[in-house]
C-alpha positions as CSV (number, residue, x, y, z in Angstrom):
1,M,418.9,63.5,15.0
2,M,415.3,62.9,14.5
3,L,414.6,66.5,16.3
4,E,417.1,68.2,13.9
5,T,415.6,66.5,10.7
6,M,412.0,67.8,12.2
7,L,413.3,71.2,12.6
8,R,414.7,71.3,9.3
9,R,411.5,70.5,7.6
10,A,409.5,73.0,9.7
11,A,411.7,75.9,9.1
12,P,410.4,76.7,5.6
13,R,406.8,76.6,6.7
14,V,407.7,78.9,9.6
15,A,409.2,81.3,7.4
16,I,406.4,81.2,5.2
17,L,403.8,81.7,8.0
18,L,406.0,84.8,9.5
19,L,406.3,86.2,5.9
20,A,402.6,85.9,5.4
21,S,401.9,87.6,8.7
22,L,404.4,90.3,8.0
23,L,402.7,90.8,4.7
24,A,399.1,91.0,6.3
25,G,400.3,93.3,8.7
26,C,401.6,95.9,6.2
27,A,398.5,95.4,4.5
28,T,396.2,96.3,7.6
29,D,398.6,99.4,8.1
30,A,398.2,100.5,4.8
31,L,394.3,100.1,5.1
32,Q,394.4,102.0,8.3
33,R,396.4,104.8,6.6
34,E,394.1,104.8,3.5
35,G,391.0,104.9,5.6
36,S,392.2,107.8,7.8
37,R,393.5,109.9,5.0
38,L,389.8,109.3,3.1
39,I,388.1,110.5,6.5
40,D,390.4,113.5,6.8
41,E,389.5,114.5,3.1
42,G,385.6,114.1,4.2
43,R,385.0,110.9,2.2
44,Y,383.7,109.3,5.5
45,E,382.0,106.4,4.3
46,E,384.9,105.1,2.0
47,G,387.3,105.5,4.8
48,L,385.2,103.7,7.2
49,A,384.9,100.8,4.7
50,K,388.8,100.5,4.4
51,L,388.9,100.4,8.3
52,D,386.4,97.8,8.3
53,Q,388.0,95.9,5.5
54,A,391.3,96.0,8.1
55,V,389.3,94.7,11.0
56,R,387.9,91.6,9.0
57,E,391.6,90.9,8.0
58,Q,392.9,91.2,11.4
59,P,389.8,90.9,13.8
60,R,392.2,90.3,17.0
61,D,394.5,93.3,16.4
62,A,393.6,95.6,19.4
63,A,395.2,98.9,17.6
64,T,393.3,98.1,14.4
65,N,390.0,97.7,16.4
66,M,390.5,100.7,18.5
67,T,391.4,102.8,15.3
68,Q,388.1,101.8,13.7
69,T,385.9,102.4,16.8
70,T,387.5,105.8,17.3
71,Q,387.1,107.2,13.5
72,R,383.7,105.8,13.6
73,A,382.6,107.8,16.5
74,R,384.5,110.8,15.3
75,V,382.7,110.6,11.9
76,I,379.4,110.1,13.5
77,A,379.9,113.2,15.8
78,A,380.7,115.4,12.7
79,L,377.9,114.1,10.6
80,L,375.5,114.8,13.7
81,A,377.1,118.2,14.1
82,T,376.7,119.2,10.2
83,A,373.0,118.2,10.3
84,E,372.3,119.6,13.3
85,R,373.6,123.2,11.8
86,A,371.6,122.4,8.7
87,R,368.3,122.1,11.0
88,L,369.2,125.1,12.7
89,M,369.5,126.9,9.4
90,R,366.1,125.8,8.4
91,D,367.7,123.4,5.6
92,H,365.7,120.4,6.3
93,N,366.9,118.5,3.0
94,A,370.4,118.8,3.9
95,A,369.6,117.9,7.5
96,T,367.5,115.1,6.3
97,R,370.5,113.7,4.2
98,G,373.0,114.3,7.0
99,F,370.7,112.2,9.5
100,E,370.2,109.5,6.9
101,R,374.0,109.2,6.6
102,V,374.5,108.7,10.5
103,L,371.6,105.8,10.4
104,A,373.5,104.2,7.3
105,L,376.8,104.0,9.4
106,D,375.0,103.4,12.8
107,P,371.4,102.0,12.4
108,A,370.7,102.2,16.2
109,N,371.5,105.9,16.6
110,E,368.6,107.2,18.7
111,R,369.6,110.9,18.2
112,A,369.5,110.4,14.4
113,R,366.1,108.6,14.5
114,E,364.3,111.3,16.6
115,A,365.8,114.1,14.6
116,L,364.3,112.5,11.3
117,R,361.0,112.2,13.2
118,Q,361.0,115.8,14.0
119,L,361.8,117.2,10.4
120,D,359.1,114.8,9.1
121,Q,356.6,116.9,11.6
122,L,358.6,120.2,10.7
123,R,357.8,119.6,6.9
124,N,354.1,119.1,7.6
125,A,354.5,122.1,9.8
126,G,355.7,124.1,6.9
127,E,352.4,123.1,4.9
128,T,350.5,124.0,8.0
129,V,352.0,127.5,8.1
130,R,351.1,127.9,4.6
131,Q,347.5,127.2,5.1
132,A,347.5,129.6,8.2
133,Q,349.0,132.4,5.9
134,A,346.1,131.6,3.2
135,A,343.7,132.1,6.0
136,L,345.2,135.1,7.0
137,R,344.9,136.2,3.3
138,R,341.3,135.3,3.3
139,G,340.9,137.8,6.5
140,D,340.3,134.8,8.6
141,P,343.0,135.7,11.8
142,D,341.1,133.3,14.2
143,G,341.4,130.3,11.6
144,A,345.0,131.3,10.9
145,D,345.7,131.2,14.8
146,R,344.2,128.1,15.4
147,L,346.8,126.6,12.7
148,V,349.8,128.5,13.6
149,R,349.6,127.5,17.4
150,P,350.4,123.8,17.1
151,V,353.5,124.5,14.8
152,L,354.8,126.7,17.4
153,A,354.2,124.3,20.4
154,L,356.5,122.2,18.0
155,D,359.1,124.4,17.1
156,P,359.1,127.7,19.1
157,R,361.7,129.4,17.1
158,N,360.3,128.7,13.5
159,D,360.4,132.2,12.0
160,A,357.6,131.5,9.4
161,A,355.2,130.7,12.4
162,L,356.5,133.6,14.6
163,A,356.2,136.1,11.6
164,L,352.6,135.0,10.9
165,K,351.8,135.1,14.7
166,R,352.8,138.9,14.9
167,E,350.9,139.5,11.6
168,I,347.8,137.8,13.2
169,E,348.2,139.9,16.3
170,D,348.7,143.0,14.3
171,M,345.8,142.5,12.5
172,R,343.6,142.0,15.5
173,A,345.2,145.0,17.1
174,S,344.2,147.0,14.1
175,N,340.8,146.3,14.4
176,V,340.4,147.2,18.0
177,T,337.8,149.8,18.4
178,P,337.4,152.7,21.0
179,Y,334.5,150.6,22.8
180,P,334.1,147.1,24.1
181,Q,332.7,145.0,20.6
182,L,332.6,141.8,19.2
183,R,333.7,141.1,16.0
184,S,331.9,138.6,13.7
185,K,332.2,137.2,10.3
186,M,328.7,135.7,10.1
187,S,326.6,139.1,10.9
188,A,326.5,142.8,10.5
189,P,325.6,145.2,13.2
190,V,321.8,145.3,14.4
191,T,319.7,147.6,16.4
192,L,317.5,145.7,19.0
193,E,314.3,147.2,20.8
194,F,312.8,145.2,23.2
195,R,310.6,145.9,26.2
196,D,309.6,143.2,28.6
197,G,309.8,140.7,25.9
198,N,309.6,136.9,26.4
199,L,313.2,135.5,26.3
200,K,312.5,132.6,24.3
201,Q,310.2,134.2,21.9
202,I,313.2,136.7,21.4
203,F,315.3,134.0,20.5
204,E,313.0,132.3,18.5
205,V,313.1,135.8,16.2
206,L,316.8,135.8,16.2
207,S,316.8,132.2,15.3
208,R,314.5,132.6,12.2
209,N,316.4,135.6,11.1
210,A,320.1,134.9,11.9
211,G,319.6,131.1,11.0
212,I,320.9,129.9,14.5
213,N,319.5,127.2,16.5
214,F,318.8,127.8,20.1
215,L,318.5,125.0,22.4
216,F,317.3,125.4,26.1
217,D,318.3,123.4,29.2
218,K,315.5,122.2,31.3
219,D,316.1,124.4,34.0
220,V,316.0,127.5,31.9
221,K,312.7,129.3,33.4
222,P,310.1,129.8,30.6
223,D,308.8,132.9,31.9
224,L,312.1,135.0,31.5
225,K,311.6,138.4,30.3
226,A,314.4,140.9,28.7
227,T,314.5,144.6,28.1
228,L,317.1,145.8,25.5
229,F,317.9,149.0,23.6
230,V,321.0,148.7,21.8
231,R,322.1,150.0,18.4
232,Q,324.7,148.7,15.8
233,V,325.9,145.7,17.6
234,P,326.9,142.6,16.3
235,V,324.3,139.4,16.7
236,E,326.5,137.6,19.0
237,Q,327.1,140.3,21.3
238,A,323.3,140.7,21.2
239,V,323.0,137.2,22.4
240,E,325.4,137.7,25.2
241,L,323.7,140.8,26.4
242,L,320.4,138.9,26.6
243,L,322.2,136.0,28.4
244,L,323.7,138.4,30.9
245,Q,320.5,140.0,31.9
246,N,319.0,136.5,33.0
247,Q,322.1,134.9,34.5
248,L,322.5,132.2,31.3
249,Q,325.5,131.0,29.7
250,Q,325.7,129.5,26.4
251,K,327.7,126.5,24.9
252,I,328.4,126.4,21.0
253,I,327.4,123.0,19.8
254,S,328.1,123.4,16.2
255,D,328.2,126.3,13.5
256,N,324.6,127.0,13.8
257,T,323.7,125.6,17.2
258,V,323.9,127.0,20.7
259,M,322.8,125.5,23.9
260,I,321.6,128.0,26.6
261,Y,321.7,126.9,30.4
262,P,321.5,128.5,33.8
263,D,324.9,130.3,34.9
264,T,325.2,128.0,37.9
265,P,328.3,126.2,39.2
266,Q,326.6,122.9,38.7
267,K,325.7,123.8,35.2
268,Q,329.1,125.0,34.3
269,R,330.6,121.9,35.4
270,D,327.9,119.9,33.0
271,Y,328.3,122.0,30.1
272,L,331.8,123.7,30.1
273,D,334.5,121.8,28.1
274,L,337.7,121.6,29.7
275,T,341.2,121.0,27.8
276,I,344.6,119.6,29.1
277,R,347.6,121.5,27.8
278,T,351.4,120.6,28.7
279,F,353.9,123.7,28.8
280,H,357.5,122.9,28.3
281,L,359.0,125.7,30.1
282,A,362.6,126.4,28.9
283,N,363.3,129.8,31.0
284,T,360.9,129.6,33.7
285,D,360.9,127.3,37.0
286,A,357.9,125.1,37.1
287,K,357.2,126.2,40.5
288,T,357.0,129.6,39.8
289,A,355.2,128.8,36.7
290,M,352.4,127.0,38.9
291,N,352.1,129.6,41.4
292,M,351.4,132.2,38.8
293,V,348.7,130.0,37.2
294,K,347.1,129.0,40.4
295,T,347.1,132.9,41.7
296,L,346.2,134.8,38.4
297,L,343.6,132.0,36.7
298,K,342.6,130.3,40.0
299,T,343.2,126.9,38.1
300,K,343.0,124.0,40.5
301,D,344.1,121.3,38.3
302,V,347.8,121.8,37.9
303,F,350.6,119.1,37.6
304,I,354.5,120.1,37.3
305,D,357.2,117.8,36.6
306,E,360.5,119.2,38.0
307,R,362.7,116.7,36.1
308,L,361.5,117.7,32.7
309,N,360.3,121.4,33.9
310,T,356.8,121.0,32.4
311,L,353.6,122.2,33.6
312,T,350.3,120.5,32.8
313,M,346.9,122.1,33.7
314,R,343.3,121.2,32.8
315,D,340.9,123.9,32.5
316,T,338.7,125.8,29.9
317,P,340.2,126.6,26.7
318,D,340.0,130.4,27.7
319,A,342.0,129.6,30.7
320,I,344.6,127.6,28.5
321,R,344.9,130.5,26.1
322,L,345.7,133.1,28.9
323,A,348.1,130.8,30.7
324,E,349.8,130.6,27.2
325,K,350.3,134.1,27.0
326,L,351.2,134.3,30.5
327,L,354.0,131.9,30.3
328,T,355.2,133.2,27.1
329,A,355.7,136.5,28.6
330,Q,357.4,135.0,31.5
331,G,359.6,132.6,29.6
332,L,362.0,134.9,28.0
333,P,365.6,134.2,28.0
334,E,367.4,135.8,31.0
335,P,369.6,138.7,29.6
336,E,373.1,138.3,29.6
337,V,376.2,140.7,29.5
338,V,379.9,140.3,28.8
339,L,382.1,142.4,31.3
340,E,385.4,143.5,30.2
341,V,387.4,144.4,33.1
342,E,391.0,145.7,33.2
343,V,392.6,146.1,36.5
344,M,396.3,147.9,36.7
345,E,398.1,148.3,39.6
346,V,401.1,150.8,39.5
347,S,403.8,150.5,42.4
348,R,407.1,152.8,42.4
349,Q,409.6,152.6,44.8
350,R,412.6,155.2,45.4
351,I,415.5,154.5,47.9
352,L,418.1,157.1,48.5
353,D,420.8,155.7,51.0
354,L,423.6,158.6,51.5
355,G,425.9,159.3,54.3
356,L,428.9,158.3,56.6
357,Q,428.0,155.4,59.0
358,W,429.9,156.0,62.1
359,P,430.5,153.4,64.9
360,S,428.0,153.4,67.5
361,T,429.5,150.9,70.1
362,F,432.8,150.4,71.6
363,G,434.2,147.3,73.5
364,I,437.3,145.8,75.3
365,L,439.0,143.0,74.0
366,R,440.6,140.2,76.4
367,P,440.7,142.6,79.6
368,D,443.1,141.3,82.4
369,L,442.0,138.6,84.5
370,G,443.5,139.7,87.8
371,G,441.6,141.1,90.8
372,P,438.1,140.9,91.8
373,P,435.5,140.5,88.9
374,G,434.0,143.3,87.5
375,T,436.4,145.8,89.1
376,L,438.4,148.7,87.4
377,S,441.7,146.8,88.1
378,Q,441.1,144.6,85.1
379,Y,440.9,147.5,82.8
380,R,444.6,148.6,83.7
381,G,446.8,148.8,80.7
382,I,444.0,149.4,78.0
383,D,445.3,150.5,74.6
384,R,444.3,150.8,71.2
385,D,444.9,147.3,70.4
386,R,442.3,146.2,73.0
387,I,439.7,148.4,72.2
388,T,437.0,147.3,69.3
389,I,434.5,149.3,67.7
390,G,431.2,148.4,66.0
391,P,430.0,148.5,63.4
392,S,432.9,149.5,61.0
393,P,432.7,153.0,59.5
394,E,431.0,152.9,56.1
395,L,430.4,155.2,53.6
396,R,427.1,154.7,52.1
397,I,426.3,155.8,48.3
398,N,423.3,154.1,47.2
399,A,420.1,154.8,45.0
400,N,417.6,152.3,44.1
401,D,414.5,153.1,41.8
402,S,411.7,150.0,41.0
403,D,408.6,150.3,38.9
404,V,406.1,147.7,39.1
405,N,403.1,147.3,36.8
406,T,400.4,144.6,37.5
407,L,397.8,144.1,34.8
408,A,395.0,141.8,34.6
409,N,392.3,142.1,31.8
410,P,389.6,139.3,32.4
411,V,386.6,139.1,30.2
412,I,383.5,137.3,31.8
413,R,380.0,136.5,30.7
414,V,377.3,136.8,33.2
415,S,373.6,136.3,33.4
416,N,371.4,138.8,34.8
417,K,371.3,139.4,38.5
418,E,374.0,136.6,39.0
419,K,377.2,137.3,40.9
420,A,380.6,136.6,39.2
421,R,383.7,136.1,40.9
422,I,387.4,136.6,39.7
423,H,390.3,135.8,41.7
424,I,393.8,136.6,40.3
425,G,396.8,135.9,42.8
426,Q,397.7,133.1,45.4
427,R,396.7,131.0,48.0
428,V,399.3,131.6,50.9
429,P,399.6,128.9,53.7
430,V,399.3,130.3,57.0
431,V,400.2,128.3,60.1
432,S,398.6,128.2,63.1
433,A,399.8,126.7,66.5
434,T,397.7,125.3,69.1
435,S,399.0,124.4,72.5
436,T,397.3,121.8,74.8
437,P,398.5,121.2,78.5
438,S,399.4,117.6,79.4
439,T,401.1,115.9,82.2
440,Q,404.4,115.4,80.3
441,G,404.5,119.1,79.0
442,P,402.4,121.2,76.5
443,V,401.6,119.5,73.2
444,I,401.7,122.0,70.3
445,T,399.4,121.1,67.3
446,E,400.0,123.0,64.0
447,S,397.4,123.5,61.5
448,I,397.4,125.1,57.9
449,Q,395.0,127.3,56.5
450,Y,395.1,129.0,53.2
451,L,394.6,132.7,52.6
452,E,393.6,134.0,49.1
453,V,395.7,137.3,48.3
454,G,395.9,139.1,45.3
455,L,393.2,140.4,43.1
456,K,389.5,139.7,43.6
457,L,386.8,140.9,41.8
458,E,383.0,140.5,42.3
459,V,380.4,141.7,40.0
460,E,376.7,141.5,39.7
461,P,375.1,143.0,36.9
462,T,371.5,144.0,36.1
463,V,370.6,144.4,32.6
464,H,367.6,146.8,32.0
465,L,365.3,147.2,28.9
466,N,366.8,150.4,27.7
467,D,370.2,148.7,27.2
468,E,371.8,150.2,30.6
469,V,373.5,147.8,32.9
470,L,373.4,148.5,36.8
471,I,376.7,146.8,38.1
472,K,377.5,146.2,41.6
473,I,381.3,146.1,42.2
474,G,383.5,144.7,44.9
475,L,387.3,145.1,44.4
476,E,389.9,143.7,46.6
477,V,393.8,143.8,46.3
478,S,395.8,142.4,49.0
479,K,399.4,141.5,49.6
480,A,400.9,138.9,52.2
481,T,404.3,139.7,53.9
482,A,406.0,137.2,55.9
483,Q,407.0,138.5,59.6
484,T,409.6,137.7,62.0
485,P,408.9,133.8,63.4
486,T,407.8,133.6,66.9
487,K,409.3,131.7,69.6
488,N,407.5,128.3,68.6
489,G,408.9,128.8,65.0
490,T,405.5,130.1,63.5
491,I,405.9,132.7,60.8
492,P,402.8,135.3,61.2
493,V,401.9,136.6,58.1
494,Q,400.8,140.5,57.3
495,V,398.2,141.2,55.0
496,D,398.0,144.5,53.1
497,T,394.6,145.0,51.6
498,R,392.7,147.6,49.6
499,N,389.0,147.6,49.1
500,A,386.5,149.3,46.9
501,A,382.7,148.9,46.7
502,T,380.4,150.7,44.4
503,S,377.3,150.5,41.9
504,L,377.6,152.4,39.0
505,R,375.1,152.3,35.9
506,L,376.3,152.2,32.4
507,K,375.3,152.1,28.7
508,D,376.1,149.2,26.7
509,G,379.5,149.6,25.4
510,E,380.3,152.5,27.7
511,T,383.6,152.2,29.7
512,Q,384.0,153.7,33.0
513,I,387.3,154.1,34.9
514,L,387.7,153.8,38.9
515,A,390.9,155.2,40.1
516,G,392.2,157.0,42.9
517,L,393.1,154.0,44.8
518,M,396.4,155.3,45.9
519,R,399.1,154.5,48.7
520,N,402.0,156.8,49.5
521,D,404.5,155.8,52.0
522,H,407.6,157.9,53.0
523,D,410.1,156.4,55.6
524,V,413.2,158.3,56.6
525,S,415.7,156.2,58.8
526,G,418.9,157.5,59.8
527,N,422.1,156.7,62.0
528,R,423.9,160.0,62.9
529,I,426.3,161.6,65.5
530,P,423.8,163.5,68.0
531,G,424.1,167.1,67.4
532,L,426.8,166.9,64.4
533,G,424.1,165.1,62.4
534,D,421.7,167.4,62.6
535,I,423.6,170.3,60.8
536,P,421.7,171.0,57.5
537,G,423.9,170.1,54.6
538,L,426.7,168.8,56.7
539,G,424.7,166.3,58.6
540,R,425.5,163.5,56.1
541,L,429.1,163.8,57.1
542,F,428.4,162.6,60.6
543,G,425.9,159.9,59.6
544,S,424.0,158.2,57.2
545,N,420.1,158.7,56.1
546,K,417.9,156.2,54.2
547,D,414.8,157.8,52.5
548,T,412.3,155.3,51.2
549,I,409.6,156.8,49.1
550,G,406.9,154.3,48.0
551,K,403.5,155.1,45.9
552,S,401.2,152.5,44.4
553,E,398.0,153.1,42.6
554,L,395.1,150.9,41.5
555,V,393.1,151.5,38.3
556,L,389.8,149.7,37.4
557,S,388.0,149.8,34.0
558,I,385.1,148.1,33.3
559,T,382.8,148.0,30.1
560,P,379.5,146.1,29.5
561,R,378.4,144.6,26.6
562,I,375.0,143.3,26.4
563,V,374.8,140.1,24.7
564,R,371.1,139.4,25.0
565,N,368.7,141.6,26.3
566,M,365.1,140.9,27.0
567,P,362.9,142.1,23.9
568,Y,360.2,144.8,23.7
569,M,356.9,142.9,24.0
570,N,353.9,144.1,21.9
571,P,351.3,146.1,23.8
572,Y,349.0,143.0,22.9
573,D,351.1,140.5,24.6
574,I,351.3,142.6,27.8
575,E,347.7,143.8,28.2
576,Y,344.8,141.8,27.0
577,P,341.4,141.0,28.2
578,S,340.7,138.1,30.7
579,G,337.1,138.0,31.1
580,T,335.6,138.7,34.9
581,E,336.3,137.5,38.1
582,A,333.9,134.5,37.8
583,V,334.3,133.9,34.0
584,L,337.9,133.8,32.3
585,K,337.8,134.9,28.7
586,A,341.1,135.1,26.8
587,R,339.2,137.2,24.2
588,T,335.9,137.4,22.4
589,E,335.7,134.9,19.9
590,P,333.2,134.9,16.8
591,L,330.1,133.2,18.1
592,L,328.9,131.3,15.1
593,R,329.3,131.2,11.2
594,M,326.2,132.4,9.5
595,T,325.5,130.7,6.4
596,T,322.1,131.7,5.1
597,T,319.6,134.2,6.2
598,A,315.7,133.4,6.2
599,P,313.9,134.6,3.3
600,A,311.5,137.7,3.3
601,V,307.8,136.7,3.8
602,G,306.0,139.9,3.8
603,G,306.1,143.5,3.6
604,A,304.3,144.7,6.8
605,P,306.1,147.3,8.9
606,A,307.9,146.8,12.0
607,P,306.0,147.3,15.1
608,A,307.5,149.1,18.4
609,N,309.1,146.1,19.6
610,A,311.6,145.8,16.6
611,M,315.0,144.4,15.6
612,T,316.7,146.1,12.7
613,R,319.6,144.1,11.2
614,D,321.7,146.2,9.1
615,A,324.1,144.2,6.4
616,I,327.5,145.6,5.5
617,A,328.7,144.7,2.1
618,P,332.3,145.4,1.0
619,V,331.1,146.6,-2.5
620,P,327.8,148.7,-3.2
621,A,325.1,146.6,-4.1
622,P,321.2,147.8,-4.1
623,A,319.0,145.6,-2.4
624,A,315.2,146.2,-1.5
625,V,313.9,146.5,2.1
626,A,312.0,143.5,3.0
627,A,310.1,142.9,6.5
628,L,310.6,139.4,8.2
629,A,307.6,138.4,10.6
630,P,307.6,135.3,12.5
631,P,304.3,133.5,13.0
632,A,302.8,135.0,16.2
633,S,299.1,134.8,17.6
634,A,297.0,137.8,18.0
635,G,298.3,140.1,21.1
636,S,301.8,138.4,21.3
637,D,304.5,140.6,22.1
638,V,307.0,138.9,19.8
639,P,308.9,141.7,17.8
640,A,308.9,141.7,14.0
641,V,312.4,141.8,12.4
642,A,313.5,144.1,9.5
643,T,316.4,143.9,7.4
644,A,317.9,146.8,5.5
645,A,319.7,146.8,2.2
646,A,323.5,146.3,2.4
647,S,325.1,149.8,2.5
648,P,327.8,150.9,0.0
649,A,331.6,151.4,0.7
650,A,332.1,154.5,2.7
651,A,335.6,155.3,0.7
652,T,337.7,154.1,-2.0
653,L,341.4,154.1,-1.6
654,S,343.9,154.6,-4.6
655,W,347.4,155.2,-5.1
656,T,349.3,158.1,-6.7
657,A,353.0,157.5,-7.3
658,P,355.9,157.7,-9.9
659,A,356.3,155.2,-12.5
660,G,359.4,153.7,-11.3
661,L,362.4,154.4,-8.5
662,K,366.1,154.4,-8.9
663,P,368.1,152.4,-5.9
664,G,368.8,154.9,-3.2
665,E,366.0,157.4,-4.8
666,E,363.4,159.2,-2.4
667,T,360.1,159.8,-3.7
668,D,356.6,160.8,-2.3
669,V,353.7,158.2,-2.5
670,I,350.1,159.5,-1.7
671,L,347.1,157.3,-0.8
672,R,344.2,159.1,-1.8
673,A,340.7,158.7,-0.4
674,N,337.6,159.3,-1.7
675,V,335.1,159.3,1.0
676,T,331.6,159.2,0.3
677,Q,330.2,158.7,3.8
678,P,331.0,160.5,7.2
679,L,334.3,158.9,8.1
680,S,335.5,159.9,11.9
681,T,338.3,157.4,12.6
682,A,340.3,154.9,10.6
683,T,343.4,152.7,11.4
684,V,345.4,151.7,8.2
685,Q,348.1,148.8,8.2
686,F,350.8,148.5,5.5
687,A,353.2,146.1,4.8
688,Y,356.4,146.1,2.4
689,D,359.6,144.3,1.9
690,P,362.2,145.9,4.2
691,A,365.0,144.7,2.0
692,A,363.7,146.5,-0.9
693,L,362.0,149.6,0.4
694,R,362.2,151.9,3.5
695,V,359.6,154.2,4.6
696,V,360.9,157.4,5.6
697,A,358.3,159.5,7.0
698,V,354.6,159.5,6.8
699,T,352.5,162.7,6.8
700,E,348.8,163.6,7.2
701,G,346.8,164.5,4.3
702,D,343.9,167.0,3.8
703,V,340.7,164.7,3.7
704,M,340.5,164.5,7.7
705,N,340.9,168.0,8.3
706,A,339.7,169.7,5.1
707,D,337.0,171.5,7.4
708,G,339.6,172.9,9.7
709,A,338.7,170.3,12.4
710,I,341.3,169.2,15.1
711,T,342.5,165.8,13.9
712,S,345.0,163.1,15.6
713,F,347.6,161.3,13.2
714,A,349.7,158.6,14.8
715,P,351.9,156.7,12.7
716,R,354.2,153.7,13.6
717,I,356.8,152.3,11.5
718,D,358.7,149.1,12.2
719,D,361.6,148.8,9.5
720,K,362.8,145.5,10.7
721,T,359.6,143.5,10.0
722,G,358.2,145.6,7.2
723,R,355.0,146.8,8.7
724,M,353.4,150.1,9.4
725,F,350.4,151.3,11.4
726,V,348.8,154.7,10.8
727,A,345.5,155.9,13.1
728,L,343.7,158.8,12.1
729,S,340.8,160.4,13.9
730,R,338.9,163.8,14.1
731,S,337.4,165.2,17.1
732,A,334.6,166.9,15.3
733,P,331.2,165.1,15.9
734,Q,330.5,165.3,12.2
735,G,332.5,162.9,10.0
736,A,334.7,163.8,7.0
737,R,333.8,163.4,3.4
738,G,335.6,164.4,0.1
739,D,338.2,163.4,-2.1
740,G,341.8,164.0,-1.5
741,A,345.0,162.8,0.0
742,L,344.6,160.7,3.1
743,M,348.0,160.5,4.0
744,R,351.7,161.0,2.2
745,L,354.6,158.3,2.4
746,R,358.2,159.3,1.9
747,V,359.7,156.3,0.7
748,V,363.3,155.2,-0.7
749,A,364.3,152.2,-2.8
750,L,367.3,150.4,-1.0
751,P,369.8,149.2,-3.5
752,G,370.9,145.7,-3.8
753,S,367.5,144.2,-3.8
754,A,366.5,141.9,-6.6
755,A,362.7,142.0,-6.0
756,P,360.6,144.8,-7.0
757,A,359.8,147.3,-4.2
758,E,356.0,146.9,-3.6
759,L,353.6,148.5,-0.9
760,K,350.5,147.4,0.1
761,V,347.3,148.1,2.5
762,T,346.8,144.9,4.5
763,S,343.9,145.9,6.4
764,V,341.6,149.2,7.2
765,S,339.3,149.5,10.1
766,A,337.1,152.6,9.8
767,F,334.1,154.1,11.8
768,G,331.7,156.6,10.9
769,E,329.4,159.1,12.8
770,G,328.2,157.6,16.4
771,N,331.1,154.9,16.1
772,R,329.2,153.2,13.5
773,P,331.6,150.7,11.6
774,V,332.0,151.7,7.5
775,S,333.4,149.6,5.1
776,I,336.4,150.5,3.1
777,P,337.7,148.1,0.5
778,L,341.7,147.5,0.2
779,P,343.2,149.0,-2.8
780,A,345.6,147.4,-5.1
781,A,349.2,146.6,-4.1
782,L,351.7,149.6,-5.3
783,A,354.4,148.1,-7.5
784,L,357.4,150.4,-7.6
785,G,359.6,149.0,-10.3
786,A,362.9,150.0,-10.9
787,R,363.5,152.8,-13.2
788,P,366.8,153.0,-15.1
């Protein structure tokens, strides 16, 4: 009675608890549905907040926790993918917002943290690229190169840095002269005439007039002499020639200070600065890269990490630069090609079974059993009821046709010189039996092996630079047919196989069909009465003939489509100076930066041993000729130094062009030159926006060949990058003079471009008679505005 009373009192409470649990469960389900809906709509934070609320209300519900965990992982993956796409598209602001959203949801996400750190570095890299571009505009390609190299080390796919690197190399290539010459921003060409001059006194003269401090190692002999007769060479090349004569080397201490020391292995170890550089290799094996560096650069201190595929080396800065060029040239991605293959097998079979099948055997049914067995007495009384024939006579009228077409159309992507294998068919079990003798009789053991039958295709492509693909093809078509079982019950398998192997070279997108793998079978079988069945025309009345005609043909069609090929490399990336066998040099760097020159101290004429220094200015500037003489005692062989006046520009350039261009209109633009000093060779580099302007053709003007001299005119147009290079030279020993057209450019304004078409000369490298460098200032940019 008491228990019933307690149950009656507890029932309402239990009902209330059940109702509350039910309502809570319904609320939790509603939160889950609402959160999932918001996530599907792209409102990730709101949706996850709903799911978090559902988990807080039902912390022990496994389904709710699983939903919240799964959706959170899905949202984070989606945000990371979106941010990565923005980073690849160079939209750093959108990428930053995406990764910050990931960190707001998952503060411990290391991938987002690392991405934000890299984005911060890339923002700084953008400012560095802008500084490098400004340096290049100032005519300082070396300073621009020093700024852009760390950016490419951080982001090898930085488009702005890559474009700037190409501009730097183009500017350097355009300034290459026909003879070995060092370029310097701090000095103009000089003429040196020394005969058995004391080396230290010669350097003293150079120091006084060029503003360079020369320090000598204690082991440099004080009585060294030099004989040198050179004309029109930069100061730093003159210094190198003096050092080369006496087996000396130099180390740049600062902008105007050089240490000179003997060129011995011990001194090299004392003075040469070494640099450590780590290369992250993307497409080159670390061991292969190490062997190349050791073989070509003779570097001893090399370490590779096969786990990270990195190479770390310690060597001189020139060796590091050469290694960078080598690894860049060898680190190109492997070409890839997509092979579209179609394999078709056409089989036809024609069966004609026509004629009258006569009995071929006779038998006796129930012979008499009397008499000795096997005697003729047993066959007495045989009549038609006891004679059997077999088989029963049949009239065969049957024709059967069957056509089978087997088609396979695989599409595979293969790397260069890698094998790809396609198998379309089945694996047929083949049972083999092994008999082992024993005292209780032979023991038969069976084993099963699987034989691949059907279509098997093996290809190995080799992609060439001219967008042709060499393909090695191996094709096999096989068919398995079960045969009559053996006495042991093993079923042998007959395999019919057709193979073809060949090599062919196709262009990108070219289709080649390989056919002719045919098989013709003609099987004739008959059951005829001898003699009568051989009568032409009537033979089928006295027998039956079965004709089976089978024909099958295999056709292979293959089309290569190059996905990625090795790009054509610039000439300066595949051929560049590397120094001597003893000393590596990436290229000749400017020696020093000269800030000031010594003032004139007198007007005495120069003696026989003289150094003449010709200063070249970009614009004409009259100046007096002053003689500079260092203090010297009587009888000293120290030469005097004379500096010449700054020479005027050899030519001035100007444009002749229409006032404007209509979209799609072609016109001629003339680059005129007023040549006032003899001009023998010139290399002109142009730049334009390839989206607004296209250069159709470039033809030679009449300035260089006005006197009928034989000239060379070599233009090169790159419409993809908007760069153009034109090299002009004349074979006559005298340089050209006059006023006229240097070259004519046929250009067309492209429709759909918002920016005005602009054409500008970015650099000019010119030489006069005797390969003497001359100065030609750059003209203003030509703006071809749109004309209505």
